[in-house]
N, C-alpha and C positions, 0 to 999 in steps of 0.2 A: 880421345873420345871419337867414336864413329857417329857421323851425322848424315842425314838425308836432307838434301836441299832442293826444293821445288822452285825452279826459275820460271816464273809465270809471265814472261814477256809477251806471250800471245794467249794469255788466259789459261783456263784449265776446264776440262770436262772429264766425266768418268772414264770414257774409252781412251782418251789421251793419257790420263794418269796410269791406267792399266798397261797401255802400250809402252810408256816410258819405263815403268818398273820391270817389265819383261825385257826391254832393251838393255836395262841395267844388268841383267843376269839372273833374274828369278827363273827357276826351272819351269819351262812351259808345261811339260807333262805333269809335274806335281800340281801346278795350278789347275789344269783341266781335271785331274783326278779329284781334287778337293771340290771343285764346282759341281761335279757329278753328285756329290753327297746331298745337294739340295733336292735331288729327285725330279729335276725339271728337264733332263736331257732330251726327252721326247718332244720338247717344245722349241728347240733351237739347234743351230749348228754354229760352230765358232770357226772363224778364219783368222789366223795370225800370220801376217806377211810383212815383208819389208816394203817400204814406200818412201817417196821423196817429196819434199816441199822446198822449193827454191834451191835445189841441188843438195840438200841435206837429207841423209838417209836415216830413217828411224823405223820403229815397229808400229804397225797398224793392227788394232784389235777390233774385229768386226763380228757382230752377231746377226745371223740370219734366222728370223723367226719362222717357224713352220706352221703356225696357224694364226688366224686373225685375232683371236681373243688374247693371245700372248702379247700383242702389241699395246694393249690398254686402249684400243680404239673404240669405235662405235659398238654399243651393245655390251661393253665391258666396264664394270663399275669400279675397277681398280681394287687394290688390296688395302686393308686398314693396317695400322701399325701393329695391332694385335695379330692379324694374319701373318705379317712378316715375322713378328717375334716367335710365333708358334712354328713357322717354317724353319727358322734358324735353330731354335732350341731342339727340334726333333731331328735335325739333320745329322747330328754327330760331329759337327765341325768343332775344332778346338775352342775352348772358352775365350781365348784372346781374340779369335776371329769373330765369334758371335758378338762379343762385347763391342769391338770396333764397329762392326756393321750396324748394330743397334744404335750406337751413338750417332752415326751418320743419319740413319732414318729418323731418329728422334729429333735431330736438328732440323731436318726437312719438314717434319710434321709440325713442329712448333712455329716455323716460319709461315707455312701455309695456313695454320689455324689463326695466327694473328692477322694475316692479310684478309682472310675471309670472315673474320669475326665469329669464329666457332671454337670448339674444343679440339684438342689433339685427338681424342678418341673418335671424333666424328669425321676426321679427315680420311678421305679415300684417295690414295695415291693413284695417279693416272700414268703420266710419263715415268715417274720413279717407281711405280708399282709394276710396270711392265717387266717382262723377263730380261730384256737387254739391260735395263738399268739395274735390276737386281744383280745380274752377273757383274756389272761394272763395280758396284759398291762392295759386294762380298769379295770379288776378285782383288780389289785394292786392299781390303782388310787382310786377305790371305797373304798377299805380297809383303805388306808391312810387317806382319808377324814373322814371315820367313826371313826378312832381312835383319831383324833384331838390332836395330840401331839404338843409340843412346838418346838422341834428340832429333826432332824433325823441325826444319826451318824452311822459310819461304820468302821470296822476294815480294815487292809490291805487286799487286794483281791487276793485270789489264782486263777491263770489263767489256770493251768494245763500245759500239753506239748504234743508233738506228732503231729498228723495230723487229720483233720476233713473233711468229705465229705459234700459239700453243693451245692447250685445252680450253682456255678461257677467252680466246680471241687473239687479236693483234695487240701486243703490249710493247712499251718502250724498252730499249736496252740501256742499262741493265734491267732485267725483269725484277718486279717487286720482291720475289722470293730471294733473289741474289743479294739485293741491297739489305734485306732484313737479316739474312744469314751472316753477311760480312760486316755487320756493325762493329766498329772499332778496329777493323782491319785496314791497313794502308792500301789504297787502290788508285788506279788511274783509268781514264776513259778516253774514247775518241780516236784511238790509233787507226781503227778500221770500222767500217759500217757493217758490223756483224756481231752476233752474240758470242764473244770469245770465252766468256765464263758462264757455265750453266749452273743451275741450282745444285745439281749433284756434285760438280767440281767444287763449288763454293763450300758445300757441307763437308766434303773430304778435307779441305783445308781447315775449316773452322773447328773441327773436332779432333784434329791430329797434330796441328802445327803448334810448336812451343814458342816460337818467336818469328817475327817478320823483320827482315833486314836486307838491305842492299849492300851492306858494308861488312862482309865476312872475309876473314883470311883463313884459308884452309889448304890442306894438301890433297889434291884431287886423286882419287883412286879409280873411279869409273864414272862415265857419263852415259846417260840413256836419253833417247828421244822418243816421245810418243807422238804419232802423226794424227792430226785432226782430219775431219771429213772433207772440208772445203779447201780449195787452193785460194789463198788470199793475197793481198798486196805484200804482206809480211809473211815470213815462214810460219805456217799454222802448225806449230810444234810446242810441246811441253818438254822442257829440258830438266832432267833430274841428275843431281850429282850425288855420288857416294864419296864421302871425304873424311879425313882425319882433322880434327880441330884441337889446337893447343889451348886456345883461350877464346871463349864466346862472350858476347856482350852481357848476357844475363849473369855471368859469373856464378853459375849454379853448379857446374861440374868441373872437377879437377882430376888430374891423374897423379897417382902416387907412383913416381918413376921407379923408386927402389923396390916396390913390391909388385908392380904391374897390376895394381888394383884400380878400378874405376871408382871414384868417389863422387857421389851425387848429393846435392842438397834437395831434400824433399820436405813435405809437410805432413804432420800427423794431426788429425782432427779426432777428438775424443769427447765422449759424453757418458755419464752414468745414468742408467735407466732402471727404475724400480717399480714403475706403475704402468707397464705396457704389456699387452697380451703377447707372450713369447712366440706365438704362431706368426706374428707379424715380422719377426726378424728375417726369415729367409726372403720375403718379398723386398724388404728394405735393402738387403745385401745385393739382390739382383739388380735393383735400380741403381745402386751405387757403382756396381761393376759395369753396368751398361753406360754409365756416365763417364767412365774412364778411370775409376779408382785403381791404383796399383795393387792395393791389398785391402781386404776387409776382414776383421776378425772380432770375436767376442771373448771376454774374460769374465768369469763369475767372481764377484767381489762381495764383501760385507761392508755395508755403510754404517753410519752412526746409528745408535740405538739398535744395533744388531740386525738391521734390515738387509735382506738378500737383494742383490741387484746384478745387473750386467753392464760391463763397460764395453761400449761399442767404439772400436778404433778403426780409422780409415786413413790409409796412406795415399797421398796424391801429390801431383805437381802443383806449383803455385798457380799455374794457368787455370786449373780446374777447381780451385778452392771455393769460388762463389757457387758453382753448381753443386758441389758436395754439401755445402752448408744448407742450401735451399732444400735439397732432398731430405736431409736429416730433420730439419725443422718442420717440413710439410708432412713427412711420413711417420714420424715417431712422436713420443710425448715429451721429448727434450725441449727445454726452454733456455738452455745455455750450452755453449761448446768451449772446449779448450783447444787452441791451435798453437803448435810450436814446430820449429824447424828441426829436422833430424838429418844426420849424415849417413848415407848408405854407401857401404863399400861392397863392390862386386867383382868377381873374377871376370877376366876377358872371356867372351863366349862367342860361339857361332853355331848356326844350324846347318846340318848336312842331311841329305836324303840317303838313308841306308837301305840297300836292296837286300831283302830276305826271301826265302822260298815261299813266304806267305804274302809278300807284296812289299811296297815301298813305305818306309816310315821315317818321318822327320825326327832327328835326334839332336838335342842341344849338348854341345861339348864345351866344357869350361877349362880354362888354362891359367897357370901361374908361371909367369916369365917364360912362356912358350912351352911349358910342360903340361901335358894333358893330366888333369887331376881327377876328373869325373865326367860322366855323361848321363843324360836322362832322356829316354824316349818320350815322344808326345803321347800322353796317356789316351787321349780321345781316339787317335788313330789306331793304337793297339786294341782298344776296346772295340772299335768298329770291326777290325779284322777278326778278332776272336768271336764276335757275334755272328759275322757273316759265314765263317768257316766252321763254327760250332766246336772250337777247341779252347782249352783253358788259357786264360790270359797269361799265366806264367810261362806257357810254351812260347808265346810271342816274344816275351822278354828274354828267354833263353836263346832264341834264335837271333835276336838282335845282338846279344853278347858275343855269340859266335861270329857274326858278321863283322862286328867292330874289331874283334881280335885278329881277324884276317886282313884288316886294313894296313 
């Protein structure tokens, strides 16, 4: 099983996470091409470079903002969650990227709303609504989708100490938003007088990590370092491992050595609905996907007394069960749910960037005992190219077939 492990010995921020994932091997040009789909490139310049902290070399991801309003500073009221959702949904980014990004923003909005005693809808992001933070969050989502790992794990998180200056004044470290976001997450404090974990970094962990542990045994494949802004008493770095794990403490994923299949234990949440406006289903599905559901689908059924109904089924990890249940109860007419474990078997897979005469397209390749069985282009990227060039979608797929055949 392939895992991604965040070693947060010096905390985590959005730019450090992005730098570490690039250092791990995510294609830089692919990342920048994907970020351009946000349509904000006139507001920023990106600098990706090698840098050192305490003699350790890593990757630094820096954003230079080209106008004052893009900073979220004075005179700029920030973006609402609705603004950010519209931006992402209109961008043409892959569904997985949009879903991961919205989960992070949702977590940030919920924390801010609770701290300030207001609703999520009324929250105006400032630091996180600025272009540089948007790029950090969406960039991390792009990288995680690119890597296609089976599980994401993390160490205990260093929060730092002291005070930090922000939109609301001078606040103690960890900032209130960080402590709210990381409820239930193992943390440590006081290693340095600095905000080592930012709200954005905390939200990236809280919405993507399946397990926190300092006791993992794995076979290292790659190591990446993301370089932080400041030079501290300790190396201001985020270390990320890409590794193979034979046995994780959750005991949720096994490998079928004979067939080379990945076997994962997941959860199915179901409910039968016969008294809800069917127009509400697409909205509910979007909310569930944004929360991290692995799959959402509907099945027409006939209930007792011949009543027509719809069975709503949601596939999710155990970590997200509480969020999934809350959404269904709040957004539908359901008053009860069925939850049960299911075993998912999947082929080994990896994502590669395929160059075609129409542009670069990410393609997912699936293998059985090392033999390539099938591949699937990323639909959203094909759709975007077809619309930009005004050519049939099938032509993009044909060109990808030719390019794969030449590999």
